[in-house]
C-alpha positions as CSV (number, residue, x, y, z in Angstrom):
1,M,67.8,91.3,-124.5
2,K,71.4,90.5,-124.2
3,V,72.6,87.7,-122.0
4,C,76.2,87.6,-120.9
5,V,77.5,84.3,-120.3
6,K,80.9,83.7,-119.1
7,S,82.7,80.7,-120.0
8,E,84.1,78.4,-117.4
9,S,87.6,79.2,-118.4
10,S,87.2,82.9,-117.9
11,L,85.5,82.2,-114.6
12,G,88.4,79.9,-113.6
13,N,91.0,82.5,-114.6
14,S,89.2,85.2,-112.5
15,I,89.2,82.9,-109.5
16,L,92.9,82.1,-110.0
17,R,93.7,85.8,-110.4
18,T,91.9,86.5,-107.2
19,L,93.6,83.7,-105.3
20,A,97.0,84.9,-106.6
21,V,96.4,88.4,-105.4
22,I,95.3,87.1,-102.0
23,G,98.3,84.8,-101.9
24,V,100.7,87.6,-102.7
25,S,99.1,89.9,-100.2
26,F,99.2,87.1,-97.5
27,G,102.8,86.2,-98.5
28,M,103.9,89.8,-98.2
29,A,102.4,90.0,-94.7
30,V,104.3,87.0,-93.7
31,V,107.6,88.0,-95.4
32,M,107.5,91.8,-94.6
33,P,108.6,92.5,-91.1
34,S,106.1,94.3,-88.8
35,A,107.0,97.6,-87.2
36,A,109.4,97.3,-84.3
37,F,108.8,99.1,-80.9
38,A,111.3,100.0,-78.2
39,D,111.0,101.5,-74.7
40,T,113.3,102.0,-71.7
41,V,113.3,100.8,-68.1
42,N,114.9,103.3,-65.6
43,L,116.7,101.9,-62.6
44,S,117.6,103.6,-59.4
45,G,118.4,102.9,-55.8
46,T,119.7,104.6,-52.7
47,V,122.5,103.7,-50.3
48,S,122.1,105.3,-46.9
49,S,125.2,106.7,-45.1
50,T,126.3,104.7,-42.1
51,L,128.4,107.5,-40.7
52,T,128.6,107.2,-36.9
53,L,130.5,108.9,-34.1
54,S,130.7,107.9,-30.5
55,T,132.8,109.7,-27.8
56,T,133.7,108.1,-24.5
57,A,135.4,110.4,-22.0
58,T,138.3,108.9,-20.2
59,G,138.6,109.1,-16.4
60,D,141.3,111.7,-16.8
61,A,139.0,114.1,-18.7
62,S,137.3,115.0,-15.4
63,T,140.4,115.0,-13.3
64,L,142.9,117.0,-15.3
65,P,146.1,117.7,-13.4
66,L,146.2,121.5,-12.8
67,D,148.3,122.0,-9.7
68,G,151.1,120.2,-7.8
69,G,153.6,118.7,-10.3
70,A,151.5,120.0,-13.2
71,A,151.7,123.7,-12.2
72,G,153.9,125.5,-14.7
73,N,154.5,122.3,-16.7
74,Q,153.1,121.2,-20.0
75,Q,150.6,118.4,-19.8
76,I,149.4,116.0,-22.5
77,V,146.3,114.0,-21.4
78,Q,144.1,111.6,-23.3
79,V,140.5,112.8,-22.7
80,A,138.4,110.6,-24.9
81,D,138.1,107.5,-27.1
82,L,136.4,108.2,-30.4
83,G,134.5,105.5,-32.4
84,I,134.1,106.5,-36.0
85,N,132.9,104.5,-39.1
86,T,131.5,105.3,-42.5
87,N,130.6,103.5,-45.7
88,N,131.6,106.6,-47.7
89,E,134.3,105.6,-50.2
90,Q,135.9,109.0,-49.9
91,G,136.2,108.7,-46.1
92,Y,135.4,111.2,-43.4
93,T,136.6,114.5,-41.9
94,L,136.8,114.7,-38.1
95,T,136.8,118.2,-36.5
96,V,137.7,118.8,-32.9
97,T,137.5,122.2,-31.1
98,S,140.0,123.6,-28.7
99,G,139.8,126.6,-26.3
100,D,140.2,127.4,-22.6
101,L,139.6,125.8,-19.3
102,T,138.0,128.5,-17.2
103,K,136.6,129.4,-13.8
104,S,134.8,132.5,-12.7
105,G,137.4,135.1,-11.6
106,G,140.3,132.9,-12.5
107,T,143.0,133.0,-15.2
108,A,142.0,130.7,-18.2
109,I,144.2,127.8,-19.2
110,S,144.4,127.5,-23.0
111,Y,144.5,123.9,-24.4
112,Q,145.2,122.5,-27.8
113,T,143.6,119.3,-29.2
114,T,144.8,116.4,-31.5
115,T,143.9,112.9,-32.3
116,T,146.0,109.8,-32.8
117,A,145.3,106.2,-33.9
118,T,143.8,104.1,-31.0
119,G,146.6,103.2,-28.6
120,V,149.1,105.6,-29.9
121,S,150.3,108.3,-27.4
122,A,150.4,111.9,-28.5
123,V,153.6,113.9,-28.3
124,T,154.2,117.7,-28.4
125,G,154.8,117.6,-32.2
126,D,151.2,116.2,-32.7
127,F,149.6,119.5,-31.6
128,T,150.0,121.5,-34.8
129,V,147.2,124.1,-34.4
130,A,147.0,126.8,-31.7
131,S,144.3,126.9,-29.0
132,G,141.1,128.3,-30.4
133,I,141.6,126.8,-33.9
134,D,139.9,123.5,-34.8
135,H,142.0,120.4,-35.2
136,T,140.9,118.3,-38.3
137,F,141.7,114.8,-39.3
138,T,140.7,113.4,-42.7
139,T,140.6,109.9,-44.2
140,S,140.2,109.0,-47.8
141,A,138.4,105.6,-47.6
142,A,135.5,103.9,-46.0
143,N,136.2,102.0,-42.8
144,A,134.5,99.3,-40.9
145,S,133.4,99.7,-37.3
146,G,136.5,99.9,-35.1
147,A,138.9,100.6,-38.0
148,G,138.5,104.4,-37.9
149,D,138.7,104.8,-34.1
150,R,140.9,107.6,-32.7
151,D,142.1,108.8,-29.3
152,L,141.5,112.5,-28.4
153,W,144.2,114.3,-26.6
154,V,144.7,117.8,-25.0
155,Q,147.9,119.7,-24.3
156,Y,147.9,122.6,-21.8
157,T,150.2,124.3,-19.3
158,P,148.6,125.6,-16.1
159,A,150.2,128.6,-14.5
160,A,152.7,128.0,-11.6
161,L,150.3,129.8,-9.3
162,Q,146.9,129.0,-10.8
163,D,143.9,130.4,-8.9
164,P,142.3,127.7,-6.8
165,G,138.9,126.3,-7.8
166,S,137.3,124.1,-10.4
167,Y,138.1,124.8,-14.1
168,T,135.9,123.5,-16.9
169,G,136.0,123.4,-20.7
170,T,134.1,121.7,-23.5
171,I,135.4,120.1,-26.6
172,T,133.0,119.6,-29.6
173,V,133.7,116.7,-31.8
174,T,132.0,116.4,-35.2
175,V,132.4,114.1,-38.2
176,A,131.2,114.4,-41.8
177,D,131.4,112.2,-44.9
178,N,133.8,113.6,-47.5
């Protein structure tokens, strides 16, 4: 029978080698950087449009002069105050229709429309589009409430001998963000 006996020195060397391997492994784990990870965070938000339009008819809108001194003479009358505001940095586009004042069995009175800055009177040269064609006004910036307000005007010429009766018409005003 053969008995193997290890000497203390070989046992000590074996332990030292084992500790050295463990130490190197541990040291590499500490020195070697671990894998890096990355991810993203997506951001979003919404700004709602604050576009508003209010129209307030003037007293003259329902009492347009059609006879007497107006008969056969061009008339320019402010018919509404327009309140417009938007937070759109590109501004807004205002569209106003034109057309005819009519009554059953009577001759129509064509009218044109335009807008001016609040408090500025319209003159004949401001009416650049014919009756039946929409008038447009465009801004190129956002505006605070009150800063984008406009006055709405009509220009028309009743006939010298206009048929008697009540004449009516409708103007449609729209506004859209640019």
